[in-house]
Phi, psi and omega in degrees: 000150171281174177296316179301316178299320183290320178295324176296315180293325180287334178293340180273359180286160176288163172268005179278165178294156180176187180237142182241148181230112184273142186236145175271187185297336178271358180090005179283137174282122186251349178199133175239127178225162172250162183207143167295320176224107193300317182298313179297318188288313184290318178303322184302330180292329195252013181278149176286149182053030174288139185274068180280157168285166182299319178306309187293323181295317179296314183295321178299318180292349180260352189279123172255339184198166170211160180231170181208158173227127185272136177239169188280337184207164176299322178301314176305316180299319180293320178291320176297315177304313183294321179295324183280332176291316179297328183284313187266334185049061187295148184306314191264004166274147175291144184254133182269091174246105180289144183277067186236145165239196177262140188234149182229154169259115189257121171256110189288163176269194189089174187292334187226080183296156172245154173249122185225169176258145178211162182272341184213166176296153176247141178296331180251139181088197191236144177238137175257130179136189021274156172239150181269348186248113173296327179298318183287321180298317179294318181298320179296314180295317178300313180303315185285323181292322179287319181302311186267003176055046179277148181287136174240014176278183184259009178289147177263133185241143005274004186306321193255014181297129182061020181260001171205169183284160181291150180280184185295329178300325181297314184284337178261014176059039169264350180214141181276358178084053181305323186300344176285344181074026183266356183238131183283166182303310180299319179290326180294312179298326172296319178298315174306314174305321175294320175299313181298324179295322179297315180296319184288315196256347177093176186291323186297307183289337182284318181302312180304314185286327179288328176298320177292317180297328178291315183293316172306314179303319182289318179291330175273016180058026175271068189293333176296317179288319175304322181291320182293319178293325167304312177303316182294314180301323179293318179300316176294315176297326181289321177294314179296325182289322178301311183292321186281333192300325183277342187277334181049245185269349179278117180252336179230112187227151161246126180244121188237131179214156185231153168219149187228139171226097181056247189266014185239128170245136177242130174248131181238129173246117171253131189249126170246128176227129192053040177081004184232144181286118191253326187197156168226126181252140185229138181220137182244145174225135179265077185222165183241356176250104182295324182291322177294318177295318179303307177307310186286323180296314183300311181291331176291317185297310185277354169282338191249354181254144176262347184255096183243124182292165179277347180231123173242118181253136179239156182278335174213153183291151176270171185302318183231091180302314182302319183292318177295318182292321176300315179298316183291323178295320171302319184283328180283323180091359180219175180289138183221133177252119181258126182216154173238090185296143187249346182196176177075200185293322175299318178299329177292320178297318179294321175298327178291319175299320179296317179298323180291320177296324176294319177293316176301319181289324176303318181292322183295315184260008181062041176227156173293162175300323182295319179294318179297312175306315181299315180291326177292316176300316182290325177295316176298316179299321185271353179075028185280152177295333183208162178298145180284104185289316192240106188245132177253139177226143187232143175220149175249134173232135186241138174208078182067199183281344184262352183232038181257112189226162171234137177248140173239121172248166182225134168243122178246128181057030178093000183227156180294139176242084186299331184296340182254010178294146177224157178234145185226125166272131183285126186246329192263334188272125172271133178079180181266088181243099185298319183296308183293324178300314182294321175299320182294317180296320181282332174292316185297315183296318179281336179290320180296321174303312181298323180282353178087018180297124183300326182289342179230044185274352183249127174278134179286160172279345181199140174241124176243131181260138173277087179168187189247212185303326187297307182298319182294325181288316178303314185281332180292323177295322175298316182293323180294320177302314186272355183072030179266129184238089180230131178300133191229126180223160174253156171246117180256149179248162178270190182291346174264012178068034173251147179305124177247320182200175171253145185230130173247194181284344180260005179125192189268147173240118186289145180245351188305325183272358181244084188306308183301311181294322181298317180295314180302310181297317174305315178299314184293317177301311179298319180296314179295324177292317179298318185293319178290324177294315181304314180296319180299316183292324180298315177295321187292323183284323180298318181298319179297314178302312181302319181296316183296320183295329183280353175277344183274155184295137178082359182248110175255199184295315180294320179289324175305308180295325178292322179289318182293319183295320179282314190260336164077309190239164176293321183297319180287326175300310183295330179285345181292142175281160174308320181298317181293321182291326176299310187291315179293317181272350179068044178231174184288165180288333180298307175302320181296325177294322176296316178295317181303312176300311182300330182289322184287340173290320183284317192245348184094159182266123182297332178291329179289322182296319178296315181295325182292320174293325182289328181288325176286329175288000000 
């Protein structure tokens, strides 16, 4: 079917809730969706000039037909949608593939074993596992080594006993200092066995066992051993307390948060069971609509898992919270509370999940967590559909009639992209009019984009102007005239010339509470100001040099520009021979000799400056 035929078929659908199945030319199901009103939802796919995401546009281009199933309620539609997706695995529905392999805890062999985390079994030693979560394996190994003060350095034992001083871990009580050779092989292996039992059985049984051993050591007057056991018990209790402090009465929780960097979205699920962190699941999606991914991910995730906590904490609310809560309770078979905490300990847990998502995303896009967070915060603050990957910023710098310039800088993925910086000399505006100058610069930039200039072929995700409402309004008029649709805001400073806020047509948006975004915008504002000032000073120096050259006999405007164009700087002009000056300026060698002497009278002889500097040294 053509798009028109599909639209006509969709117009005949009912307004009842249901599920629709998009099919390709071979009749294969490529997308399954649910709708409160089938007609409205399906028709929206086939409207002309519809503002679809790229993924939806690709899917619609492949649709040759569609089918539908009417349900009694939206809840039934959601349950059916999940079942059909699980059955058919359609190409354009998100697939939940966690970034996991199998992981092992390895206990090496030899007289002095080590406990480490690994991706595969080792031929030598003992392996615990497999485990599906690298996060939990690493956390468990770190915890066991810390509680039992085991060595984690690269030294070999017993070969390196007493050959060097203890490292920092010994001095901060993270290692008991095996390198000093004061513990025998049997005692050390007993310690390793205790650590392995701790890993296998958990903290509660380990504390009970260590408490008995401590009491026996005290009764036998072995106070040194009793003290070591006491310290281990305290370490376990401290770790347990740290994990429990945020949980309060919540012992079984799922905490879910999302982070986005342009076309990549990361979802993180952190699971607490019986008051202990047991797993962290990470999923990536190459999409640009975070709201759509959040809705689809949550229903897909809870339709496919058997282990559903009694409390689910989300970073943002779903479109229909009551429907989602009903669906999760139906899947779990027990009471489930769904919440978006705004303060307190639960809010801290959500922030922890969000920070994990930022870090996972930063690893994926090769940017720091702070850079990813800054773009996310800035996009949310400005109401952008996704974090701004490509940002252009502009500033105007004035210095009389010869130094009115505009600077354009680019930040890509949170970092300066200096290869895309551009400079503009103000040509059309008379006098120092910042508003008109900014409008001229942006008009020329966008006109070159419309003309197909390769140097200006990319439209930014966001434009920031160094200035307030006046600059924004002036440029917005230009954009309306040219038909340009790019988010546009100003950057305003306080009385001390520090970045204060972002301003749009509706007023100022404070940055003070968004540390990462504030740091990014400050860096952008400082950089664009530096770049514009540097260009202005370059032009000013050239103007002064040009003026000096025209004082010399036989050098007019054209010849002065030719000399500057070829030799560029005062230093290079002074270093030129009369023959070079004659060739560059197009004058006789006799006139060039006169110019050469005149330059030394104006600017000094460079050879004398060298002699003077040498005499000072």
